[in-house]
NUTI-221251 format. One record per atom (N, C-alpha, C, O): residue in one letter; x negated, y negated, z negated. Coordinates in steps of 0.2 Angstrom, whole numbers, padded with zeros to 4 digits, always signed. Layout:
REM residues N
aXYZ/...
//
This chain:
REM residues 284
m-0004+0006+0000/m+0000-0001+0000/m-0004-0006+0000/m-0009-0007-0004/t-0003-0011+0005/t-0007-0017+0005/t-0006-0022+0000/t+0000-0022-0003/e-0010-0025-0002/e-0010-0031-0007/e-0006-0036-0004/e-0007-0038+0002/p-0002-0039-0008/p+0001-0045-0006/p-0004-0051-0004/p-0009-0052-0007/a-0001-0055+0001/a-0006-0060+0003/a-0007-0066-0001/a-0013-0068-0001/p-0002-0068-0005/p-0003-0073-0010/p-0008-0071-0015/p-0012-0076-0017/r-0009-0065-0017/r-0013-0063-0022/r-0021-0063-0019/r-0026-0064-0022/q-0021-0061-0013/q-0028-0061-0009/q-0030-0068-0009/q-0036-0069-0010/s-0026-0073-0006/s-0028-0080-0006/s-0030-0083-0013/s-0035-0087-0013/h-0026-0081-0018/h-0028-0083-0024/h-0035-0081-0026/h-0039-0085-0029/r-0037-0075-0025/r-0044-0072-0026/r-0049-0076-0022/r-0054-0077-0025/m-0047-0078-0015/m-0052-0081-0012/m-0053-0088-0014/m-0058-0091-0013/v-0048-0091-0017/v-0048-0098-0020/v-0053-0097-0026/v-0057-0102-0028/a-0052-0092-0030/a-0055-0091-0036/a-0063-0091-0036/a-0066-0093-0039/v-0065-0087-0030/v-0071-0086-0029/v-0075-0091-0025/v-0081-0091-0024/l-0071-0096-0022/l-0074-0102-0019/l-0079-0106-0022/l-0085-0108-0019/p-0078-0108-0029/p-0084-0112-0032/p-0090-0108-0033/p-0096-0110-0033/t-0090-0101-0034/t-0095-0097-0034/t-0100-0096-0028/t-0106-0097-0028/l-0096-0096-0022/l-0099-0095-0016/l-0103-0102-0014/l-0108-0102-0011/l-0100-0108-0016/l-0103-0114-0015/l-0109-0115-0020/l-0114-0118-0018/t-0109-0112-0026/t-0115-0112-0030/t-0120-0108-0027/t-0126-0110-0028/l-0118-0102-0025/l-0124-0098-0022/l-0126-0100-0015/l-0132-0099-0013/a-0122-0104-0012/a-0125-0107-0005/a-0130-0113-0008/a-0135-0114-0004/n-0129-0116-0013/n-0134-0120-0016/n-0141-0117-0017/n-0147-0119-0015/a-0141-0111-0020/a-0148-0107-0021/a-0150-0105-0014/a-0156-0105-0013/v-0146-0103-0009/v-0149-0100-0003/v-0152-0106+0001/v-0158-0106+0003/c-0149-0112+0001/c-0153-0118+0003/c-0159-0119+0000/c-0164-0120+0003/g-0160-0119-0006/g-0166-0120-0010/g-0172-0115-0008/g-0177-0116-0007/f-0169-0109-0007/f-0174-0103-0005/f-0176-0105+0003/f-0182-0104+0005/g-0171-0107+0007/g-0173-0109+0014/g-0178-0115+0014/g-0182-0115+0018/a-0178-0119+0009/a-0182-0125+0009/a-0189-0123+0007/a-0194-0125+0010/i-0189-0118+0002/i-0196-0115+0001/i-0199-0112+0006/i-0205-0112+0007/t-0195-0108+0010/t-0197-0105+0016/t-0201-0109+0021/t-0206-0107+0024/f-0197-0114+0023/f-0199-0119+0028/f-0205-0123+0026/f-0209-0125+0030/a-0205-0125+0019/a-0211-0128+0017/a-0217-0124+0017/a-0223-0127+0018/a-0217-0117+0017/a-0223-0113+0017/a-0226-0113+0024/a-0231-0111+0025/k-0222-0116+0029/k-0224-0116+0036/k-0228-0123+0038/k-0230-0124+0043/l-0228-0127+0033/l-0232-0133+0034/l-0239-0133+0035/l-0242-0128+0032/g-0242-0137+0040/g-0249-0136+0041/g-0250-0137+0049/g-0246-0140+0052/p-0256-0135+0051/p-0258-0136+0058/p-0254-0133+0063/p-0252-0136+0068/s-0251-0127+0061/s-0246-0124+0065/s-0239-0128+0066/s-0235-0126+0071/d-0238-0133+0063/d-0232-0137+0064/d-0234-0144+0064/d-0233-0148+0060/p-0237-0146+0070/p-0240-0153+0071/p-0234-0158+0071/p-0235-0164+0069/s-0229-0156+0074/s-0223-0161+0074/s-0220-0163+0067/s-0216-0168+0067/g-0221-0160+0062/g-0218-0160+0056/g-0211-0158+0055/g-0207-0161+0050/q-0209-0155+0059/q-0201-0152+0059/q-0200-0148+0053/q-0195-0148+0050/a-0205-0144+0051/a-0204-0139+0045/a-0202-0143+0039/a-0198-0141+0035/s-0206-0148+0038/s-0205-0152+0032/s-0198-0156+0032/s-0195-0157+0027/m-0196-0158+0038/m-0190-0161+0039/m-0184-0156+0038/m-0179-0158+0035/i-0185-0150+0040/i-0179-0145+0039/i-0179-0143+0032/i-0174-0142+0029/a-0185-0142+0029/a-0185-0141+0022/a-0181-0146+0018/a-0177-0144+0013/a-0183-0153+0019/a-0180-0158+0015/a-0172-0158+0017/a-0169-0159+0012/s-0170-0157+0023/s-0164-0156+0025/s-0160-0151+0021/s-0154-0152+0019/l-0163-0145+0020/l-0160-0140+0016/l-0159-0142+0009/l-0154-0140+0006/v-0163-0146+0006/v-0163-0148-0001/v-0157-0153-0001/v-0153-0152-0006/f-0156-0157+0004/f-0150-0161+0004/f-0144-0157+0005/f-0139-0159+0002/l-0144-0152+0009/l-0138-0148+0010/l-0136-0145+0003/l-0131-0144+0001/a-0141-0143-0001/a-0140-0140-0007/a-0137-0145-0012/a-0133-0143-0017/m-0139-0151-0011/m-0136-0156-0016/m-0128-0157-0014/m-0124-0158-0019/l-0126-0156-0007/l-0119-0156-0005/l-0115-0150-0009/l-0110-0151-0011/f-0118-0144-0008/f-0116-0139-0011/f-0114-0139-0019/f-0109-0137-0021/d-0120-0142-0022/d-0119-0144-0029/d-0114-0148-0031/d-0110-0147-0036/m-0113-0154-0027/m-0107-0158-0028/m-0101-0155-0027/m-0096-0156-0031/l-0100-0151-0022/l-0094-0148-0020/l-0092-0142-0025/l-0086-0142-0026/d-0096-0139-0028/d-0095-0133-0032/d-0091-0135-0038/d-0087-0131-0040/g-0093-0141-0041/g-0090-0143-0047/g-0083-0145-0046/g-0078-0143-0049/h-0082-0149-0040/h-0076-0152-0039/h-0071-0146-0037/h-0065-0146-0039/a-0073-0141-0033/a-0070-0135-0032/a-0067-0131-0038/a-0062-0129-0038/a-0072-0131-0043/a-0071-0127-0049/a-0065-0131-0053/a-0061-0128-0055/r-0065-0137-0053/r-0060-0141-0057/r-0053-0141-0053/r-0048-0140-0056/l-0053-0141-0047/l-0047-0141-0043/l-0044-0135-0043/l-0038-0134-0043/t-0048-0129-0043/t-0045-0122-0043/t-0044-0120-0050/t-0041-0115-0052/r-0046-0124-0055/r-0046-0122-0062/r-0050-0116-0064/r-0047-0111-0067/q-0056-0115-0061/q-0060-0110-0062/q-0067-0111-0065/q-0072-0107-0064/t-0066-0117-0069/t-0072-0118-0074/t-0073-0113-0079/t-0068-0111-0082/s-0080-0111-0080/s-0081-0106-0085/s-0088-0107-0087/s-0092-0110-0084/e-0090-0104-0092/e-0097-0104-0095/e-0101-0100-0090/e-0107-0102-0089/l-0099-0095-0087/l-0103-0091-0082/l-0105-0096-0076/l-0111-0097-0074/g-0100-0099-0074/g-0101-0104-0068/g-0106-0109-0070/g-0110-0111-0066/a-0105-0112-0076/a-0110-0118-0078/a-0117-0115-0078/a-0122-0118-0075/q-0118-0109-0080/q-0125-0106-0081/q-0127-0104-0074/q-0133-0105-0073/l-0123-0101-0070/l-0125-0100-0063/l-0127-0106-0059/l-0132-0106-0056/d-0123-0111-0060/d-0125-0118-0057/d-0132-0120-0059/d-0136-0123-0054/s-0134-0120-0065/s-0140-0122-0068/s-0146-0118-0065/s-0151-0121-0063/l-0145-0111-0064/l-0150-0107-0062/l-0151-0109-0055/l-0157-0109-0052/c-0146-0110-0051/c-0147-0112-0043/c-0150-0119-0043/c-0154-0120-0039/d-0148-0123-0047/d-0151-0130-0047/d-0158-0130-0048/d-0162-0133-0045/a-0160-0125-0053/a-0168-0124-0055/a-0172-0123-0048/a-0177-0126-0047/i-0168-0118-0044/i-0172-0117-0037/i-0172-0122-0033/i-0178-0124-0031/s-0166-0126-0031/s-0166-0130-0026/s-0169-0137-0028/s-0171-0141-0024/f-0168-0139-0035/f-0170-0146-0037/f-0176-0146-0041/f-0178-0151-0043/g-0178-0140-0043/g-0185-0140-0047/g-0191-0136-0043/g-0196-0140-0042/v-0190-0130-0041/v-0195-0126-0037/v-0196-0129-0030/v-0202-0131-0028/a-0190-0130-0026/a-0191-0132-0019/a-0194-0138-0018/a-0199-0139-0015/p-0192-0144-0022/p-0195-0150-0020/p-0203-0150-0023/p-0207-0152-0019/a-0204-0146-0028/a-0211-0147-0031/a-0216-0144-0026/a-0221-0146-0024/f-0213-0138-0024/f-0217-0134-0019/f-0218-0137-0012/f-0224-0137-0009/l-0213-0141-0010/l-0214-0145-0004/l-0218-0151-0004/l-0222-0152+0000/m-0219-0154-0011/m-0223-0159-0012/m-0230-0156-0012/m-0235-0160-0009/l-0231-0151-0014/l-0238-0148-0014/l-0240-0146-0007/l-0246-0148-0005/q-0236-0144-0003/q-0238-0142+0004/q-0238-0148+0008/q-0242-0149+0012/f-0234-0153+0007/f-0234-0159+0011/f-0240-0164+0010/f-0243-0167+0014/v-0242-0163+0003/v-0249-0167+0002/v-0255-0164+0004/v-0260-0167+0007/n-0255-0157+0002/n-0261-0153+0004/n-0262-0152+0011/n-0267-0152+0014/k-0257-0150+0015/k-0257-0148+0022/k-0255-0153+0027/k-0258-0154+0032/e-0249-0156+0026/e-0246-0161+0030/e-0250-0167+0030/e-0252-0170+0036/l-0252-0169+0025/l-0255-0176+0024/l-0262-0175+0019/l-0262-0178+0013/p-0266-0171+0022/p-0273-0170+0018/p-0276-0177+0016/p-0277-0181+0021/v-0278-0179+0010/v-0282-0184+0008/v-0289-0183+0007/v-0291-0178+0004/e-0293-0188+0009/e-0301-0187+0007/e-0303-0193+0003/e-0299-0198+0004/g-0308-0193+0000/g-0311-0198-0004/g-0308-0199-0011/g-0306-0194-0013/w-0309-0205-0014/w-0307-0206-0021/w-0299-0206-0022/w-0297-0205-0027/l-0296-0207-0016/l-0288-0207-0017/l-0286-0200-0017/l-0280-0199-0019/a-0290-0195-0016/a-0287-0188-0016/a-0286-0185-0023/a-0290-0187-0028/f-0280-0181-0024/f-0279-0178-0030/f-0283-0171-0030/f-0283-0168-0025/h-0286-0170-0036/h-0289-0163-0037/h-0283-0158-0036/h-0277-0159-0038/p-0284-0152-0033/p-0279-0147-0032/p-0276-0145-0038/p-0270-0143-0039/r-0280-0144-0043/r-0278-0142-0050/r-0273-0147-0053/r-0269-0146-0056/l-0275-0153-0052/l-0271-0159-0055/l-0264-0160-0051/l-0259-0161-0054/l-0264-0159-0044/l-0258-0159-0040/l-0254-0153-0042/l-0248-0154-0043/w-0257-0147-0043/w-0253-0142-0045/w-0250-0143-0052/w-0244-0140-0053/t-0253-0146-0057/t-0251-0147-0063/t-0245-0152-0063/t-0239-0151-0066/i-0246-0157-0058/i-0240-0162-0058/i-0234-0158-0055/i-0228-0159-0058/a-0234-0154-0050/a-0229-0150-0047/a-0226-0145-0053/a-0220-0145-0053/a-0230-0142-0057/a-0227-0137-0062/a-0224-0142-0068/a-0219-0139-0071/l-0226-0148-0069/l-0223-0152-0074/l-0216-0154-0071/l-0211-0154-0075/f-0215-0155-0065/f-0209-0157-0062/f-0204-0151-0062/f-0198-0152-0064/v-0207-0145-0061/v-0202-0140-0062/v-0200-0139-0069/v-0194-0137-0070/v-0204-0139-0074/v-0203-0138-0081/v-0198-0143-0083/v-0193-0142-0087/c-0199-0150-0081/c-0195-0155-0083/c-0187-0154-0080/c-0182-0156-0083/a-0187-0152-0074/a-0181-0151-0071/a-0177-0145-0075/a-0171-0145-0076/v-0180-0140-0076/v-0177-0134-0080/v-0175-0137-0087/v-0170-0136-0089/l-0179-0141-0091/l-0177-0144-0097/l-0171-0149-0096/l-0166-0149-0100/r-0171-0152-0091/r-0166-0157-0090/r-0159-0153-0089/r-0154-0155-0091/l-0159-0147-0085/l-0153-0143-0084/l-0151-0140-0090/l-0145-0139-0091/a-0155-0138-0094/a-0154-0134-0101/a-0151-0139-0105/a-0146-0137-0108/r-0153-0145-0106/r-0151-0150-0110/r-0144-0152-0108/r-0139-0152-0112/f-0143-0153-0101/f-0136-0154-0099/f-0131-0149-0101/f-0125-0150-0102/n-0133-0143-0101/n-0128-0137-0102/n-0126-0138-0110/n-0121-0136-0112/v-0132-0140-0114/v-0130-0140-0121/v-0126-0146-0123/v-0121-0146-0127/e-0127-0151-0120/e-0124-0158-0122/e-0117-0159-0119/e-0113-0163-0122/t-0116-0156-0113/t-0110-0158-0109/t-0104-0154-0112/t-0104-0149-0114/d-0099-0158-0113/d-0093-0156-0116/d-0087-0157-0111/d-0088-0160-0106/e-0083-0153-0111/e-0078-0152-0106/e-0073-0159-0107/e-0069-0160-0102/e-0073-0161-0113/e-0069-0167-0114/e-0073-0174-0111/e-0070-0179-0111/d-0079-0173-0109/d-0083-0180-0107/d-0080-0182-0100/d-0077-0178-0097/s-0080-0188-0099/s-0078-0191-0093/s-0083-0189-0087/s-0081-0190-0081/h-0089-0188-0088/h-0094-0185-0084/h-0095-0191-0079/h-0097-0190-0073/e-0095-0198-0081/e-0096-0203-0077/e-0103-0206-0077/e-0105-0211-0074/e-0107-0203-0082/e-0114-0204-0082/e-0118-0199-0085/e-0115-0194-0089/f-0125-0199-0084/f-0129-0194-0086/f-0134-0198-0091/f-0136-0204-0090/r-0137-0193-0096/r-0143-0196-0099/r-0149-0193-0097/r-0150-0186-0097/g-0153-0196-0094/g-0159-0194-0090/g-0157-0194-0083/g-0151-0193-0081/l-0162-0194-0078/l-0162-0194-0071/l-0159-0187-0069/l-0162-0182-0071/p-0153-0186-0066/p-0151-0179-0064/p-0156-0177-0059/p-0159-0180-0055/s-0157-0170-0060/s-0162-0166-0055/s-0161-0166-0048/s-0165-0166-0044/p-0154-0167-0046/p-0154-0168-0039/p-0157-0175-0036/p-0159-0175-0031/a-0156-0180-0040/a-0158-0186-0038/a-0166-0186-0038/a-0168-0188-0033/a-0169-0183-0043/a-0176-0182-0043/a-0179-0179-0038/a-0184-0181-0035/a-0176-0173-0036/a-0177-0169-0030/a-0176-0173-0024/a-0181-0173-0019/g-0171-0176-0023/g-0170-0180-0017/g-0175-0186-0016/g-0177-0188-0010/t-0177-0189-0021/t-0182-0194-0021/t-0189-0191-0018/t-0193-0194-0014/i-0191-0185-0020/i-0197-0182-0018/i-0196-0180-0010/i-0200-0182-0006/v-0191-0176-0008/v-0190-0173-0002/v-0188-0178+0004/v-0189-0177+0010/a-0186-0185+0001/a-0184-0190+0006/a-0190-0192+0010/a-0190-0194+0016/f-0196-0192+0007/f-0202-0194+0011/f-0204-0189+0016/f-0206-0191+0022/p-0204-0182+0016/p-0205-0178+0021/p-0199-0178+0026/p-0200-0177+0032/f-0194-0180+0024/f-0188-0181+0028/f-0189-0186+0033/f-0188-0185+0039/a-0192-0192+0031/a-0193-0198+0035/a-0200-0198+0038/a-0201-0203+0043/m-0204-0193+0037/m-0211-0194+0039/m-0212-0193+0047/m-0216-0197+0050/p-0208-0189+0050/p-0208-0189+0057/p-0207-0195+0061/p-0209-0197+0066/t-0202-0199+0058/t-0200-0205+0061/t-0205-0211+0060/t-0207-0214+0064/l-0208-0211+0054/l-0213-0215+0052/l-0220-0214+0056/l-0223-0219+0058/t-0221-0208+0057/t-0227-0206+0061/t-0226-0208+0069/t-0231-0210+0072/s-0220-0208+0071/s-0219-0210+0078/s-0220-0217+0078/s-0222-0220+0083/w-0218-0221+0073/w-0219-0229+0073/w-0226-0230+0073/w-0228-0235+0076/t-0230-0226+0069/t-0238-0228+0069/t-0241-0226+0075/t-0247-0229+0077/t-0239-0222+0079/t-0242-0220+0086/t-0239-0225+0091/t-0242-0224+0097/g-0234-0229+0090/g-0232-0234+0095/g-0227-0231+0099/g-0225-0234+0104/e-0225-0224+0098/e-0220-0221+0102/e-0213-0224+0102/e-0209-0224+0107/s-0212-0227+0096/s-0205-0230+0095/s-0206-0235+0089/s-0211-0236+0086/g-0200-0239+0088/g-0200-0244+0084/g-0202-0251+0085/g-0207-0252+0090/t-0200-0256+0082/t-0203-0263+0083/t-0209-0264+0081/t-0212-0259+0078/w-0212-0270+0082/w-0219-0271+0079/w-0219-0272+0071/w-0223-0270+0068/i-0213-0274+0069/i-0212-0274+0061/i-0212-0267+0058/i-0214-0266+0053/e-0208-0263+0062/e-0208-0256+0060/e-0214-0252+0059/e-0216-0249+0055/q-0218-0254+0065/q-0225-0251+0066/q-0229-0253+0061/q-0233-0249+0059/m-0229-0259+0059/m-0233-0262+0053/m-0232-0259+0047/m-0236-0258+0042/l-0225-0258+0046/l-0223-0255+0039/l-0225-0248+0039/l-0227-0246+0034/a-0225-0244+0044/a-0226-0237+0044/a-0234-0237+0043/a-0236-0233+0040/g-0238-0241+0046/g-0244-0240+0046/g-0247-0241+0038/g-0252-0238+0036/w-0243-0245+0035/w-0245-0245+0027/w-0242-0240+0023/w-0245-0237+0018/v-0236-0238+0025/v-0232-0233+0021/v-0235-0226+0021/v-0236-0222+0016/v-0237-0224+0028/v-0239-0217+0029/v-0245-0215+0025/v-0246-0210+0021/p-0250-0219+0025/p-0257-0218+0021/p-0255-0218+0014/p-0257-0214+0010/g-0251-0222+0012/g-0249-0223+0004/g-0245-0217+0002/g-0246-0215-0004/v-0241-0214+0006/v-0237-0208+0003/v-0242-0203+0001/v-0240-0199-0004/r-0247-0202+0004/r-0252-0197+0001/r-0254-0197-0006/r-0256-0192-0009/t-0255-0203-0008/t-0257-0205-0015/t-0251-0206-0019/t-0251-0203-0025/v-0246-0209-0017/v-0240-0211-0021/v-0235-0206-0023/v-0233-0205-0029/l-0234-0201-0018/l-0229-0196-0019/l-0231-0191-0025/l-0226-0189-0029/p-0237-0190-0027/p-0238-0186-0033/p-0237-0190-0039/p-0235-0188-0044/l-0238-0196-0039/l-0237-0201-0045/l-0230-0202-0046/l-0227-0202-0051/f-0226-0203-0040/f-0218-0203-0040/f-0215-0196-0044/f-0211-0196-0049/a-0218-0190-0042/a-0216-0184-0045/a-0218-0184-0053/a-0214-0182-0057/l-0223-0187-0054/l-0225-0187-0062/l-0220-0191-0066/l-0217-0189-0071/v-0218-0198-0063/v-0214-0202-0066/v-0206-0199-0066/v-0203-0200-0071/l-0205-0196-0060/l-0198-0193-0060/l-0197-0188-0065/l-0192-0187-0068/a-0202-0184-0066/a-0202-0179-0071/a-0200-0181-0078/a-0197-0178-0082/c-0204-0187-0080/c-0202-0190-0086/c-0195-0193-0087/c-0192-0193-0092/l-0193-0196-0081/l-0186-0199-0081/l-0181-0194-0082/l-0176-0195-0084/m-0183-0187-0080/m-0177-0182-0080/m-0176-0180-0088/m-0170-0179-0089/v-0181-0181-0092/v-0181-0179-0099/v-0180-0185-0103/v-0181-0184-0109/s-0179-0190-0100/s-0178-0197-0104/s-0171-0197-0106/s-0167-0193-0105/r-0169-0203-0109/r-0162-0204-0112/r-0159-0210-0108/r-0154-0213-0109/v-0163-0212-0102/v-0160-0217-0098/v-0154-0216-0095/v-0153-0210-0092/r-0149-0220-0095/r-0142-0218-0092/r-0141-0219-0085/r-0143-0224-0082/y-0139-0214-0081/y-0138-0215-0074/y-0130-0214-0073/y-0127-0210-0076/p-0127-0217-0068/p-0121-0216-0066/p-0120-0209-0063/p-0124-0207-0059/h-0114-0206-0063/h-0112-0200-0060/h-0109-0202-0053/h-0104-0204-0053/v-0114-0202-0047/v-0112-0205-0041/v-0106-0202-0038/v-0101-0206-0035/s-0105-0195-0037/s-0100-0192-0035/s-0093-0194-0038/s-0088-0196-0034/v-0093-0194-0044/v-0087-0196-0048/v-0085-0203-0047/v-0079-0205-0045/l-0090-0208-0046/l-0088-0215-0045/l-0086-0216-0038/l-0082-0220-0037/l-0088-0212-0033/l-0086-0213-0026/l-0079-0210-0025/l-0075-0212-0021/l-0078-0204-0029/l-0072-0201-0027/l-0066-0203-0031/l-0060-0202-0030/r-0067-0206-0037/r-0062-0208-0041/r-0058-0215-0038/r-0061-0218-0033/r-0052-0216-0040/r-0048-0221-0036/r-0051-0228-0039/r-0052-0233-0035/e-0051-0229-0046/e-0053-0235-0048/e-0061-0236-0049/e-0064-0233-0052/r-0063-0241-0045/r-0071-0242-0044/r-0072-0249-0047/r-0069-0254-0045/s-0076-0250-0052/s-0078-0256-0055/s-0083-0260-0050/s-0086-0257-0046/r-0082-0267-0050/r-0086-0271-0046/r-0094-0270-0047/r-0098-0270-0042/r-0095-0268-0053/r-0102-0267-0054/r-0105-0261-0050/r-0112-0260-0050/h-0101-0256-0048/h-0103-0251-0044/h-0102-0251-0037/h-0105-0248-0033/v-0097-0256-0035/v-0095-0257-0028/v-0101-0261-0024/v-0103-0259-0019/i-0103-0266-0028/i-0109-0270-0025/i-0115-0266-0023/i-0117-0267-0017/p-0117-0262-0027/p-0123-0258-0025/p-0122-0254-0020/p-0126-0252-0016/f-0116-0251-0019/f-0114-0246-0014/f-0114-0250-0007/f-0116-0248-0002/v-0111-0257-0007/v-0111-0261-0001/v-0118-0262+0001/v-0119-0262+0007/f-0122-0264-0004/f-0129-0266-0002/f-0133-0260+0001/f-0136-0261+0006/g-0131-0254-0002/g-0134-0248+0001/g-0132-0246+0008/g-0136-0244+0012/l-0126-0247+0010/l-0123-0247+0017/l-0127-0252+0021/l-0129-0250+0027/a-0128-0258+0019/a-0131-0263+0023/a-0139-0261+0024/a-0141-0262+0030/v-0142-0258+0019/v-0149-0255+0020/v-0149-0250+0025/v-0154-0250+0029/v-0144-0245+0025/v-0143-0239+0029/v-0142-0242+0036/v-0146-0240+0041/f-0138-0247+0038/f-0137-0250+0045/f-0144-0254+0047/f-0145-0254+0053/w-0148-0256+0042/w-0154-0260+0045/w-0159-0255+0046/w-0162-0256+0052/i-0161-0250+0042/i-0167-0246+0043/i-0164-0239+0042/i-0165-0235+0037/q-0161-0236+0048/q-0157-0230+0047/q-0162-0224+0045/q-0160-0221+0040/e-0167-0224+0049/e-0172-0218+0048/e-0175-0217+0041/e-0175-0212+0038/v-0177-0223+0038/v-0181-0223+0032/v-0176-0225+0026/v-0179-0227+0020/a-0169-0226+0027/a-0165-0228+0022/a-0165-0223+0017/a-0164-0225+0011/v-0165-0216+0018/v-0165-0211+0013/v-0170-0212+0008/v-0167-0213+0002/p-0176-0213+0009/p-0181-0213+0003/p-0180-0220+0000/p-0181-0220-0006/v-0177-0225+0003/v-0176-0231+0000/v-0170-0231-0005/v-0171-0233-0011/a-0165-0227-0003/a-0159-0227-0007/a-0161-0223-0013/a-0159-0225-0018/f-0165-0217-0013/f-0167-0213-0019/f-0171-0217-0023/f-0171-0216-0029/l-0176-0221-0020/l-0180-0225-0025/l-0176-0230-0029/l-0178-0231-0035/v-0172-0233-0026/v-0167-0238-0029/v-0164-0235-0035/v-0164-0237-0041/f-0161-0229-0033/f-0157-0226-0038/f-0161-0224-0044/f-0159-0225-0050/a-0167-0220-0043/a-0171-0217-0048/a-0175-0222-0052/a-0176-0221-0058/f-0178-0227-0049/f-0182-0232-0052/f-0178-0239-0053/f-0180-0242-0058/g-0173-0240-0050/g-0170-0247-0050/g-0166-0248-0056/g-0166-0253-0059/l-0163-0242-0059/l-0158-0243-0065/l-0163-0243-0071/l-0162-0248-0074/p-0169-0240-0072/p-0172-0241-0078/p-0175-0248-0078/p-0175-0252-0083/f-0178-0251-0072/f-0180-0258-0072/f-0175-0263-0073/f-0176-0268-0076/t-0168-0261-0071/t-0163-0266-0072/t-0161-0266-0079/t-0160-0271-0082/d-0161-0260-0082/d-0159-0260-0089/d-0164-0263-0094/d-0162-0267-0098/v-0171-0263-0092/v-0176-0267-0096/v-0175-0274-0095/v-0176-0278-0099/f-0174-0276-0089/f-0173-0283-0087/f-0167-0286-0091/f-0167-0291-0094/r-0162-0282-0091/r-0156-0284-0095/r-0157-0285-0102/r-0155-0290-0105/k-0161-0281-0105/k-0162-0281-0112/k-0167-0287-0114/k-0166-0290-0119/v-0172-0288-0109/v-0176-0294-0110/v-0172-0300-0110/v-0172-0304-0115/m-0168-0301-0106/m-0164-0307-0105/m-0159-0308-0111/m-0158-0313-0114/a-0156-0302-0114/a-0152-0302-0120/a-0156-0302-0126/a-0152-0303-0131/g-0162-0301-0126/g-0166-0301-0132/g-0165-0295-0136/g-0166-0295-0142/e-0164-0289-0133/e-0163-0283-0136/e-0169-0278-0134/e-0168-0273-0137/l-0174-0280-0131/l-0179-0275-0129/l-0182-0272-0135/l-0183-0266-0135/y-0183-0275-0140/y-0187-0273-0146/y-0182-0270-0152/y-0184-0267-0157/k-0176-0270-0150/k-0171-0267-0154/k-0171-0259-0153/k-0172-0257-0147/p-0169-0255-0158/p-0168-0248-0157/p-0164-0246-0152/p-0158-0248-0152/w-0166-0242-0147/w-0161-0239-0142/w-0156-0234-0144/w-0158-0230-0148/k-0150-0235-0142/k-0145-0230-0144/k-0146-0224-0140/k-0147-0224-0133/i-0147-0218-0143/i-0148-0212-0140/i-0142-0207-0142/i-0142-0201-0139/
//
């Protein structure tokens, strides 16, 4: 006797959040696979761009699985733990390994600006450790009654996005430096950015690792964008971000992630300085 169709559809809906979560992990594993191909065998840099794109796709699945679980009323402790395990792969291991490959093989550095391989590996390992700690702390501190409108500490997807945004934009920046495309302003900008990425990206990874385990408050972007009521404080940066995307389409991704990751802490410090609260104990 065949099972009634409504019951089958209910089971499919129930398993949808889990499938989205597992798709997140598959994208993270795919990013690691393509990152391993970086080097002389990939002179065009397409492997790094594909690896970064897979991390961004993992971010999309990570955003959708939570909303799908709430819409289908399938939230559970198992789902939360599974989500964190998949996030550790996609937003901890994958971006750290991509940074290692990108700096060592895609953009080898010589001279005093070069990072010692052991130091570079240590920074990547610290990034993974802080991402895991960030995810574990989120599981412990998150309450179902919370509004989920903000995070304490930089979310691991945002930290990962900041790292992989540079490999994502590098093929375009490289074409600007060779004069194949871009205006003279873009070519001049790329000529300064491309060499700088070799040194700055590991430093960014180190700071991002610290921000993940900090108590700096960050807004929950997907919740703010999907909810009906949006405050002017969040709409203005969103409009500004759209203007940046329209002006510098190809390199807007790293710019947007840098503004989100580093702009909010600087803005918070500036606000406290102006209000005379910088030396008061911070609320944690």
